[in-house]
N, C-alpha and C positions, 0 to 999 in steps of 0.2 A: 551213596544214593545214585551218583553217575555210574558207579560199577553196575548197580542193579540194571540201570537204564540200557547200558551197553550189552549186557547179558542178554537183555530182553530183545534188543535190535538182532544180536547175532543169532538167538532162538529162531527169530523170524526169518532170518536169512537161510537159516538151515531148513526151516519148513518149506521155503520157496525152492531150495535146492532139491530136497526130497521129491517135491511133486514132480518137477522136471529138471533133470540134469543134462540131458542129451537130447539133440533133434532127432526126429522121425527119419528112418532110411528114405532117401531121395528126396530130402527137403534141406533147403540150406538154413544156416544160423541167422537168427534176427539180427540186424544191425541198426544203429541209430541214423537215422536219414538226414537230420538237421540237429545242430547244438541247440541246447537250451539257452535262451537270451537272458542276459542280466537286466533287470527291472528296477526302475526307481518309481516308489509310488508314495504319495502323502498319506499321512494316518488318517484313518476314518474311511478311506477309499477301498475299492475292491481290487484285486490283482489276480492274474492268471498266469500259469506257467505251462508252457506246451512241451511235450515229450513225443516226438516223431519216430515211429519203429517200422521197419520194413520187415516182413517176413517173420511176425510174431509167431504165428503158428499156435502150438499149445503152451507156449511159454507165457510167464506173467510179469505184470509191470507194477513195481512199487515206488512211492514217493516216501522220502525219508528227510527229515530236517536234521542235517548233520550236526549243526551247531547246539541243538538241544538232545541229540541222541534219541530222536523220536520217530518211530514209525507212523506215518500218517495214513496212507491208503495202500491196499493191496488189490490190483485188479480193480473191480467194481465196488469194492467195500471201503467205508472209512473206518480205519483202526482207531484213530485218536477220539477221545470222547469231547473234543472240543467242536461244538456245533458250527463254528465258523468256515470249517473245512469240508469240501466235496470234491469229487472226482467225476468226471466225464470223459467220453472217447467218441472218436469218430471212425467208424468201421474198424475198430481195433487197431488204428494205425497212429492216431494222434490222441495222446492222453493228456487231459487237462486237469491240473491242481487249480483249485479255486479257493481264494481266502478272502472272506468278506470282513469289512470293518478292520482294516489292516491296523496293527498295534506296534508300537516299537520292539517289542519282544519278538515279532515275526521276522525281523532283520536277520539276514544269514544266508547260509548256503543250504540250497536244496538239491537232493539226488534223486535222479530217475534210474532205477536199476531193473534189469532183466535177469531172471533167474536161470541163467545158462551156467555152463561149467568150464571154465572158471565163470563167474558173474561178470556181466558187463553194466557199466554205468557212466553217467555223465552229470556234470555240476551245473547248476544256474544259481544267480545270486539275486536276493531281493534286498534293495536299499528303502530303507523306510525314512522319509523325510518328515519332519515335524515343524510346523510353524512356531514361530517365537511366541512365547506366552512370559508374562512378567510375574515373578514370585512375590506376592503381596507381602508375606511375613518377612521377607529378607531385603525389602525395598522402602526406602524413607517415605514418609507422609509429609503433609504440610509441617512447615517447621517454623519457628519464631526463634530469633537471637536477638541479642544487644549488639547495638553499633559498635564496631571495633573488635568484635571477637571473631573466631575462627568457626568456620562451619563446613560439615561433610554431608553431602546428599549422595545417596547409595541407589543403585537401580542394578537388580540381579534378574536377568532374563535367561530362559532355558529354551531349547529347541534342537534340532537336528537337521542340519549340522549346527554347531555352536553359534548363536546369534552375536551380532556385534552391537554394541550399545553406543547410542550418540546423544550427546546433551546439545540442546538448543534453547534460547530464550523465545517464550511464546510471542513477544512483541518485536522480533526480529532485532533488538539490539545486541550490541557485543557483550561477550562474557570476559570480565577482567579476571585474570589469573596472574598474580604478582604484577610484573610490569607489562604484561602481554595483553593485548585484546584480540579475542578471536571469535567467530561466528558460530563456531561449533567445536565440540570436544568428544572424541571417541574414547570413552573409558567408563568402566563401571561405576567408578567414584568421581564425583564433582567435589573438589576441595577449594574453598575460598578463603583467605587469611585477611584478617582485619577487614571484615564485611562493611561496606558502608550502605547508605540509603539508595544510592545509585544501582546498587546489585539487586534491590528488591524487586519482586515480581513473580511472575510465574515461569517455571522451568519445564521444559519437555524431554522425557527420557523416551527415545525410539530405539526399539529393538527389530532388527531385520538380519535374515540369513538367506535370502534369495527364495524362500518359499513364502508364498502369499498367504495371508495377509501380514504385513508388518504390523506391529502393536506399539503403543505409546502410553506414557503415564503422565499425567501434568501434576507437578508438585510446586506447591506456592510457598515461596521464601519471604517471609516478614522480617523486618529489620526495626527494632523498636528504638526510639530516641525522642528525648524530650523537646517539647516546642520551640520553636524559633520564629521570631517576628522580624520581618524587614520592611520599612516603609518607604515607598517612593516619594512622597511628598510630606515632609514634616511640617511645612509652613503652607497654608491654604488661605487665600484671601478670596472674599466674595462680597457683593454689595447687598444692602438691607433689600428685603423683598423678593430675592431670588431663592432658588434650590441649590444645594451643594451636597457632593458626595466626598466621604472620607474613605481611604482604603488603605487596609493593612494586608500583607502578604504572608501566610501562616505555613510552616512546613512542621509536621509532626506525625509519630505513629507510636502506639494507636491513636486515632482521631482525638482531638481535644474538645473540651467543653470551651465555648468561647462566648464572649459578651462584650459590651461597651460601657465605659464609666464616664461621667462627667467630673468635673472638678468637684472636690468634696466627697467623691465615691458614691454618688448616685448612679445606680445602674440604670441605662438607657433601654426601654421597652419599645417595641414596635406599636405605634398608634398614628393618630392623624398628623402628629408633628414629625414622627422619627419612623423610618423603616430601615430595618437591619436584614442583611441578605448574606449568604453564604455561597460562593461559586467554586464548584469543584474544578481543580486544574490538573489533577493527576492523582496518582495512587496516596500521596501523603502531601500534596498541596493543595491549600484553599485560598480564597481571596475574600476577606471580611469587609463588606460595604455597609456603610452608615450614610443614609440620606437625610438631610435635614430640610424641611419644606418651609417655604416663606420666611426667610432669615429675619429675626427682629434683633435688635441692640442686645437684649439679654442672652441671645444665642451665642455669642462670640466667646471665645476662650478655649480651654484644652480639653480635648477628648482622648479617652484611653481605651486601647483594645488589649483584652485580656484573654489568654490561652492556657488551659491546664489539662495535663493528662497524667496518668499514673507514674511517670518518670519525672514529673517537674511541671513548673509553670513559668510564664514569662508575660511581658506587656510591653507596649509601645504608645507614645504620645503624639498626638497631632495638635498643633495650634492652630486656631480658626480666627482669621482678623478680619476687619472691615475694610473695603476699599470704597471709593467713591464710585457712583454708576458712571456708564461712559456717556459722554456728552454727544448730541446729534451734529453731524456737520453742516455749516452754513451753505446755502445755494446760492448762485448768482445767475440773473437771467443771461439767456444766450444772444449775442448780437444778431440784429436781422440782416439777411443778404439782401444785396440790391436787387430789384427786378426792374425790366423794361419791357414796354408794349410795343408791337410792331404792327404796320398797317400791310395792307395786300401788296402794295408796290414795293416794299421792302424798305422805305425810308422810317427812322425812328420818328414817331410823333411826339415824343418829349424827349429831353435831354436829363438824364436822372443823375444827381452826384450826392454821394454818402460821405458824411463826415462823421468821425468818431471823436467825441471830446475825452478829456482825461476822467470825466465822472462816469463814463460808460454809457451815456446817452447817446442817440442817434438822431442826426438831422437831415431830413432830406429837403433837396431843392429842386424844382421843376423849372424848365425853361424852354423855348421853342427852338426847334433846329432850323439852322440857317438853310436857305434854299442852294442847291448846288449851282455853282458857275463855273463852265469850263475854262473860261479865261483868267480866272484867279488861280489855276494849278500852276505851282511852282515846283521846281526840283528838290527844294529844301525839305518839303514834308511828304514827297511821293513814295519813299521807301522806308520812312521811319515809323516804327510803331506809335501808337497814340499814347501820350502820356497818362496814366491812370488818375493823375491828380491835376487834370486838366480844369481851367476856370470856366464859369458857365458862358455860353456863346461859342465855345470852340466845337471843331467837328469832332464827332464821335469817330470809332475806328472804321465803321462800315462805310461813312462817307468819303474817306480818303480812298478806299478801295475803289469806289464808284467813279471817283474823279480821274483815278489812273486809267480805268477802263475806257472813259470818255475821252481821255487824251490820246490813247492809241488809237482810237478810230478817227480822230481829228488828223493825226500825223499820217494815217494810212491814206484818207482821202486825198490830202495835200500831195502826197508822193504820186499817186495816180493821175492828178491833174497836172502835175509837172511832166511827168513821162508823156502824157497826152499832148501837152503843148509842144514838147521837144520833137514828137513825131510828127506833128503837122507842119512845123517850121522847117525842118530839113529833110521832107519827103517831097 
């Protein structure tokens, strides 16, 4: 087949050569004015290759796809039957080869040829790049495995250039490979040995090759294991008349059927007395809650939480016991603070003394405040603070301060009189 195509091309070349093999007298031979550029185009787009010729005259220009040995155009005519090709020119100087909706098979070398003798030609290259796409038939789908077994997730992507495949966890957690923990893995295959429940979740296979857009596929890995219960408080105490909550934490996959039992195997149902609830805490974790309202003596005893799935069943028991209600603390009256009244002249109208007995009672005594006498001032009590436990009839602190001020005035007047007397005597 290739031989026949080559024969067809050579035959076309021969026809071109017969039509015009030598230039007219007085005219120069045609020459290529510019090289044909190499072009990179994404699949599905349109691309154009220019071929610039000076002094074409009566010669003709042909476009040939050399990789496929196909004559595409000759002068203004499209030879190939592929409707995606067409040719245009600008004053017979620039000849454009246009390819619409470029495909991967359009990649390769393209020759612009002039039918001179010998023939003149130059080459240009079209690189077709293809965004990555994931081959669904060769890629893993959502997978379920038993805990402790090995698992292989495969992601096959194609494109041009060849795409690179990266694995990540959707929840941004690390991927455990053997003894290593990594955030991403560049590989077509993701192999996990002795898979555990911590590896359960959604994985993203991301394919990229520098051509937009990148693509990804979400693959869910489910790890099956029988239910396991752990109880934070196996002994719970509460007084009569209060509400209490019992909690069992459960891990299982697939999800378990759960319920509560009382002593004797009676199943606890939600009603005015009991309320059962399931709180989701993760992909395979739940918390079982049993609330008992308005506790009565007959409510105390053992309660069992039960979980079952296709791989097994388990249970846990909580003992509810009675405790006495909390007692309210006794309160004692606060002691009163002593108060005193003042007159406008600054003297205390009453002398108040507060005595606190051992029983905590308060006794208040009132007595008149003695009048101030400057002559009764003595140095023994002038600079001493007043005793807080002074007896009735003694001066309060403000009375001592006023005595001190009056004494200072008295000595000042006495000093001035002495100076005046001294001046009159010796002047």
